MIDOSE-1310 file (N, C-alpha, C; in nm, 2 decimals, decimal comma, always signed):
residues 150
masl	+11,99/+8,54/+12,19/+11,88/+8,59/+12,10/+11,93/+8,71/+12,03; +11,86/+8,74/+11,92/+11,90/+8,85/+11,84/+11,78/+8,93/+11,79; +11,80/+9,04/+11,73/+11,69/+9,12/+11,67/+11,71/+9,14/+11,53; +11,61/+9,13/+11,45/+11,61/+9,15/+11,30/+11,54/+9,28/+11,28
tvti	+11,61/+9,37/+11,20/+11,55/+9,50/+11,16/+11,52/+9,49/+11,01; +11,39/+9,51/+10,97/+11,35/+9,50/+10,83/+11,31/+9,64/+10,80; +11,36/+9,69/+10,69/+11,33/+9,83/+10,64/+11,28/+9,81/+10,50; +11,16/+9,87/+10,47/+11,10/+9,87/+10,34/+11,10/+10,02/+10,30
qeel	+11,16/+10,04/+10,18/+11,17/+10,18/+10,14/+11,13/+10,19/+9,99; +11,04/+10,29/+9,97/+11,01/+10,33/+9,83/+11,06/+10,47/+9,80; +11,12/+10,48/+9,68/+11,17/+10,61/+9,64/+11,10/+10,65/+9,51; +11,03/+10,76/+9,52/+10,95/+10,81/+9,41/+10,93/+10,96/+9,41
ting	+10,96/+11,03/+9,30/+10,94/+11,17/+9,29/+10,85/+11,20/+9,17; +10,74/+11,26/+9,20/+10,64/+11,30/+9,09/+10,63/+11,45/+9,10; +10,65/+11,52/+8,98/+10,64/+11,66/+8,97/+10,72/+11,73/+9,08; +10,84/+11,68/+9,10/+10,93/+11,74/+9,20/+10,90/+11,72/+9,34
kdrg	+10,79/+11,64/+9,37/+10,75/+11,61/+9,51/+10,79/+11,47/+9,55; +10,85/+11,46/+9,66/+10,89/+11,32/+9,71/+10,77/+11,25/+9,76; +10,74/+11,14/+9,70/+10,62/+11,06/+9,73/+10,66/+10,92/+9,80; +10,79/+10,91/+9,82/+10,84/+10,78/+9,88/+10,82/+10,78/+10,03
ntnt	+10,85/+10,66/+10,08/+10,83/+10,64/+10,23/+10,93/+10,53/+10,28; +10,96/+10,53/+10,40/+11,04/+10,43/+10,47/+10,97/+10,38/+10,59; +10,95/+10,25/+10,60/+10,89/+10,19/+10,72/+10,99/+10,08/+10,77; +11,01/+10,08/+10,91/+11,11/+9,99/+10,97/+11,04/+9,92/+11,08
vtid	+11,06/+9,79/+11,09/+11,01/+9,71/+11,20/+11,12/+9,63/+11,26; +11,13/+9,61/+11,39/+11,23/+9,53/+11,46/+11,16/+9,41/+11,52; +11,21/+9,30/+11,49/+11,16/+9,17/+11,54/+11,26/+9,12/+11,65; +11,22/+9,12/+11,77/+11,31/+9,08/+11,88/+11,30/+8,93/+11,91
svte	+11,39/+8,88/+11,99/+11,39/+8,74/+12,04/+11,40/+8,64/+11,93; +11,48/+8,67/+11,82/+11,50/+8,58/+11,71/+11,60/+8,47/+11,76; +11,55/+8,35/+11,74/+11,64/+8,23/+11,78/+11,67/+8,14/+11,67; +11,60/+8,15/+11,55/+11,62/+8,07/+11,44/+11,62/+8,15/+11,31
tfnr	+11,71/+8,11/+11,22/+11,71/+8,16/+11,09/+11,72/+8,05/+10,98; +11,67/+8,08/+10,87/+11,67/+7,99/+10,75/+11,70/+8,08/+10,63; +11,81/+8,05/+10,56/+11,85/+8,12/+10,44/+11,90/+8,02/+10,34; +11,84/+8,02/+10,22/+11,88/+7,93/+10,12/+11,84/+7,98/+9,98
vlti	+11,93/+7,95/+9,89/+11,90/+7,97/+9,75/+11,87/+7,84/+9,69; +11,76/+7,82/+9,62/+11,71/+7,69/+9,58/+11,67/+7,70/+9,43; +11,72/+7,61/+9,35/+11,67/+7,60/+9,21/+11,55/+7,52/+9,20; +11,44/+7,58/+9,15/+11,31/+7,51/+9,14/+11,28/+7,48/+8,99
tnte	+11,20/+7,38/+8,96/+11,17/+7,35/+8,82/+11,02/+7,38/+8,80; +10,97/+7,33/+8,69/+10,83/+7,36/+8,66/+10,74/+7,25/+8,72; +10,80/+7,16/+8,81/+10,72/+7,07/+8,89/+10,72/+7,12/+9,03; +10,60/+7,14/+9,08/+10,58/+7,20/+9,22/+10,66/+7,12/+9,32
qtvl	+10,73/+7,19/+9,41/+10,80/+7,12/+9,52/+10,78/+7,20/+9,65; +10,78/+7,14/+9,76/+10,77/+7,20/+9,89/+10,90/+7,27/+9,92; +10,89/+7,40/+9,96/+11,01/+7,47/+10,00/+11,02/+7,50/+10,15; +10,91/+7,51/+10,22/+10,90/+7,53/+10,36/+10,78/+7,45/+10,42
efqa	+10,80/+7,40/+10,54/+10,70/+7,33/+10,61/+10,69/+7,39/+10,75; +10,57/+7,37/+10,81/+10,54/+7,41/+10,95/+10,49/+7,29/+11,02; +10,55/+7,26/+11,14/+10,51/+7,14/+11,22/+10,47/+7,19/+11,36; +10,38/+7,11/+11,42/+10,32/+7,15/+11,55/+10,43/+7,16/+11,66
sras	+10,53/+7,07/+11,66/+10,61/+7,07/+11,78/+10,76/+7,07/+11,76; +10,81/+7,05/+11,64/+10,96/+7,05/+11,63/+11,00/+7,10/+11,50; +11,11/+7,18/+11,51/+11,17/+7,23/+11,39/+11,27/+7,13/+11,33; +11,29/+7,13/+11,20/+11,39/+7,05/+11,13/+11,41/+7,10/+10,99
gaaf	+11,54/+7,09/+10,94/+11,57/+7,13/+10,81/+11,49/+7,26/+10,76; +11,40/+7,25/+10,67/+11,32/+7,36/+10,62/+11,18/+7,36/+10,69; +11,18/+7,32/+10,82/+11,05/+7,32/+10,89/+11,06/+7,41/+11,01; +10,95/+7,49/+11,04/+10,94/+7,57/+11,16/+10,84/+7,52/+11,25
vdgt	+10,85/+7,54/+11,38/+10,75/+7,50/+11,47/+10,63/+7,60/+11,45; +10,51/+7,54/+11,45/+10,39/+7,62/+11,43/+10,39/+7,75/+11,52; +10,35/+7,86/+11,47/+10,34/+7,98/+11,55/+10,47/+8,06/+11,58; +10,58/+8,01/+11,53/+10,71/+8,08/+11,56/+10,76/+8,17/+11,45
lqyl	+10,72/+8,15/+11,33/+10,77/+8,23/+11,21/+10,73/+8,38/+11,24; +10,83/+8,46/+11,23/+10,81/+8,61/+11,25/+10,83/+8,69/+11,12; +10,90/+8,63/+11,03/+10,94/+8,70/+10,90/+10,98/+8,60/+10,80; +10,92/+8,62/+10,68/+10,96/+8,54/+10,56/+10,97/+8,63/+10,44
ritn	+11,08/+8,61/+10,36/+11,09/+8,67/+10,23/+11,13/+8,56/+10,13; +11,05/+8,55/+10,02/+11,09/+8,47/+9,91/+11,11/+8,55/+9,79; +11,23/+8,55/+9,73/+11,26/+8,63/+9,62/+11,29/+8,55/+9,50; +11,23/+8,58/+9,38/+11,26/+8,52/+9,26/+11,39/+8,58/+9,20
ldst	+11,50/+8,51/+9,20/+11,62/+8,56/+9,15/+11,64/+8,55/+9,00; +11,55/+8,49/+8,93/+11,56/+8,46/+8,79/+11,53/+8,59/+8,71; +11,60/+8,61/+8,60/+11,59/+8,73/+8,52/+11,48/+8,73/+8,42; +11,42/+8,61/+8,40/+11,31/+8,60/+8,30/+11,19/+8,52/+8,34
ntvd	+11,21/+8,40/+8,41/+11,10/+8,32/+8,44/+11,02/+8,36/+8,57; +10,89/+8,33/+8,57/+10,81/+8,36/+8,69/+10,81/+8,24/+8,78; +10,77/+8,26/+8,90/+10,76/+8,16/+9,01/+10,62/+8,17/+9,07; +10,55/+8,06/+9,08/+10,43/+8,05/+9,16/+10,45/+7,99/+9,29
lriq	+10,40/+8,06/+9,40/+10,40/+8,01/+9,53/+10,26/+7,96/+9,57; +10,26/+7,85/+9,64/+10,13/+7,80/+9,69/+10,14/+7,79/+9,84; +10,06/+7,87/+9,91/+10,06/+7,88/+10,06/+9,94/+7,80/+10,11; +9,96/+7,69/+10,19/+9,86/+7,60/+10,22/+9,84/+7,57/+10,37
dttn	+9,71/+7,56/+10,41/+9,67/+7,50/+10,53/+9,59/+7,38/+10,48; +9,66/+7,27/+10,47/+9,59/+7,15/+10,41/+9,49/+7,09/+10,50; +9,50/+7,10/+10,63/+9,41/+7,05/+10,72/+9,27/+7,11/+10,70; +9,26/+7,24/+10,68/+9,14/+7,31/+10,67/+9,10/+7,34/+10,52
skey	+9,18/+7,28/+10,43/+9,15/+7,30/+10,28/+9,16/+7,45/+10,25; +9,26/+7,52/+10,30/+9,28/+7,66/+10,27/+9,41/+7,68/+10,19; +9,41/+7,76/+10,09/+9,53/+7,79/+10,01/+9,51/+7,91/+9,93; +9,63/+7,98/+9,90/+9,62/+8,09/+9,81/+9,76/+8,08/+9,73
fvrl	+9,76/+8,15/+9,62/+9,87/+8,15/+9,53/+9,93/+8,29/+9,51; +10,06/+8,30/+9,49/+10,12/+8,43/+9,46/+10,21/+8,40/+9,34; +10,21/+8,49/+9,24/+10,30/+8,48/+9,13/+10,41/+8,59/+9,14; +10,53/+8,54/+9,14/+10,65/+8,64/+9,14/+10,71/+8,65/+9,00
aste	+10,70/+8,76/+8,94/+10,78/+8,79/+8,82/+10,93/+8,79/+8,85; +11,01/+8,80/+8,75/+11,15/+8,80/+8,77/+11,19/+8,92/+8,87; +11,28/+8,88/+8,96/+11,33/+8,97/+9,07/+11,23/+9,02/+9,17; +11,11/+8,98/+9,17/+11,01/+9,02/+9,27/+11,02/+8,94/+9,40
syvm	+10,97/+8,99/+9,51/+10,97/+8,93/+9,64/+10,83/+8,92/+9,70; +10,81/+8,82/+9,78/+10,69/+8,81/+9,86/+10,74/+8,81/+10,01; +10,67/+8,89/+10,09/+10,71/+8,91/+10,23/+10,59/+8,88/+10,32; +10,61/+8,81/+10,43/+10,50/+8,79/+10,52/+10,56/+8,80/+10,66
fndr	+10,48/+8,84/+10,76/+10,53/+8,85/+10,90/+10,47/+8,76/+11,00; +10,41/+8,65/+10,95/+10,36/+8,55/+11,04/+10,33/+8,42/+10,96; +10,28/+8,32/+11,03/+10,25/+8,19/+10,96/+10,11/+8,15/+10,97; +10,02/+8,24/+10,95/+9,88/+8,22/+10,96/+9,81/+8,26/+10,83
vdan	+9,70/+8,20/+10,80/+9,63/+8,22/+10,67/+9,47/+8,21/+10,69; +9,40/+8,29/+10,62/+9,26/+8,26/+10,60/+9,23/+8,28/+10,45; +9,19/+8,17/+10,39/+9,16/+8,18/+10,25/+9,03/+8,09/+10,22; +8,93/+8,15/+10,16/+8,81/+8,08/+10,13/+8,77/+8,10/+9,98
ddsd	+8,70/+8,01/+9,93/+8,65/+8,03/+9,79/+8,53/+8,13/+9,80; +8,49/+8,18/+9,69/+8,39/+8,29/+9,69/+8,25/+8,24/+9,73; +8,23/+8,10/+9,74/+8,10/+8,05/+9,78/+8,09/+8,05/+9,93; +8,20/+8,08/+10,00/+8,21/+8,07/+10,15/+8,25/+8,20/+10,21
ldst	+8,20/+8,31/+10,15/+8,24/+8,44/+10,20/+8,15/+8,48/+10,32; +8,21/+8,52/+10,42/+8,14/+8,58/+10,53/+8,22/+8,69/+10,59; +8,17/+8,75/+10,70/+8,24/+8,87/+10,75/+8,34/+8,84/+10,86; +8,36/+8,71/+10,89/+8,45/+8,67/+11,00/+8,58/+8,62/+10,94
isms	+8,69/+8,65/+11,00/+8,82/+8,60/+10,96/+8,86/+8,49/+11,06; +8,90/+8,38/+11,00/+8,93/+8,26/+11,08/+9,08/+8,22/+11,04; +9,17/+8,27/+11,11/+9,31/+8,25/+11,08/+9,35/+8,10/+11,12; +9,43/+8,04/+11,04/+9,47/+7,90/+11,07/+9,62/+7,89/+11,03
qiek	+9,68/+7,78/+11,08/+9,82/+7,76/+11,06/+9,86/+7,72/+10,92; +9,96/+7,79/+10,86/+10,01/+7,75/+10,73/+10,09/+7,62/+10,76; +10,07/+7,52/+10,67/+10,14/+7,39/+10,69/+10,25/+7,38/+10,59; +10,24/+7,43/+10,47/+10,35/+7,43/+10,38/+10,34/+7,53/+10,27
isad	+10,46/+7,56/+10,22/+10,47/+7,66/+10,11/+10,55/+7,58/+10,00; +10,49/+7,58/+9,88/+10,54/+7,51/+9,76/+10,57/+7,62/+9,66; +10,66/+7,58/+9,56/+10,70/+7,67/+9,45/+10,72/+7,59/+9,33; +10,69/+7,66/+9,21/+10,73/+7,60/+9,09/+10,76/+7,71/+8,99
atgs	+10,85/+7,69/+8,89/+10,88/+7,78/+8,78/+10,76/+7,76/+8,68; +10,69/+7,87/+8,65/+10,58/+7,85/+8,56/+10,61/+7,81/+8,42; +10,52/+7,74/+8,36/+10,54/+7,69/+8,23/+10,55/+7,53/+8,23; +10,56/+7,48/+8,11/+10,56/+7,33/+8,09/+10,67/+7,29/+8,00
sget	+10,77/+7,37/+7,99/+10,88/+7,34/+7,89/+11,02/+7,33/+7,96; +11,02/+7,28/+8,09/+11,14/+7,26/+8,16/+11,20/+7,39/+8,22; +11,12/+7,49/+8,24/+11,17/+7,61/+8,30/+11,23/+7,58/+8,44; +11,33/+7,66/+8,48/+11,38/+7,66/+8,61/+11,39/+7,81/+8,66
adie	+11,40/+7,82/+8,79/+11,43/+7,96/+8,85/+11,49/+7,94/+8,98; +11,59/+8,03/+9,02/+11,64/+8,03/+9,15/+11,56/+8,12/+9,24; +11,53/+8,07/+9,36/+11,46/+8,16/+9,46/+11,55/+8,16/+9,58; +11,54/+8,28/+9,65/+11,60/+8,29/+9,78/+11,50/+8,29/+9,88
ifav	+11,52/+8,21/+9,99/+11,43/+8,21/+10,10/+11,50/+8,26/+10,22; +11,45/+8,36/+10,29/+11,50/+8,41/+10,41/+11,39/+8,41/+10,52; +11,41/+8,35/+10,63/+11,31/+8,34/+10,73/+11,37/+8,35/+10,87; +11,30/+8,41/+10,97/+11,34/+8,40/+11,11/+11,22/+8,36/+11,19
at	+11,26/+8,30/+11,30/+11,15/+8,25/+11,40/+11,20/+8,28/+11,54; +11,10/+8,28/+11,63/+11,13/+8,31/+11,77/+11,10/+8,18/+11,85
């Protein structure tokens, strides 16, 4: 088993005063990694899946994902990510402009439409993450996926 150390650092000085910050988290007991650069098109495709009992290829066992980073490596095109719990009809979208990253530290989601708002949070298992390069004129973009599980 191994440990992953993730450091998020902002550097910013305004009027001579340092406003940046550094936060570090260590994830212990890492037993699986997934790292891939993938070219995606403007047709949505599944890039990660989560399965109840067995890992395979680009699939993690439910509840084991501890860290995920998806980075848009393209210098111009944007990438849309769809994060879904299809069983419970929950999903949300994230748009990554060129060189931006999306980071998450677990594989759970709660997403509701505005007609179903209440004060309780009901987290459920993400089942798949899809991506597409935005547009309808044959756009492509390379994304990097880095994930670890325990």
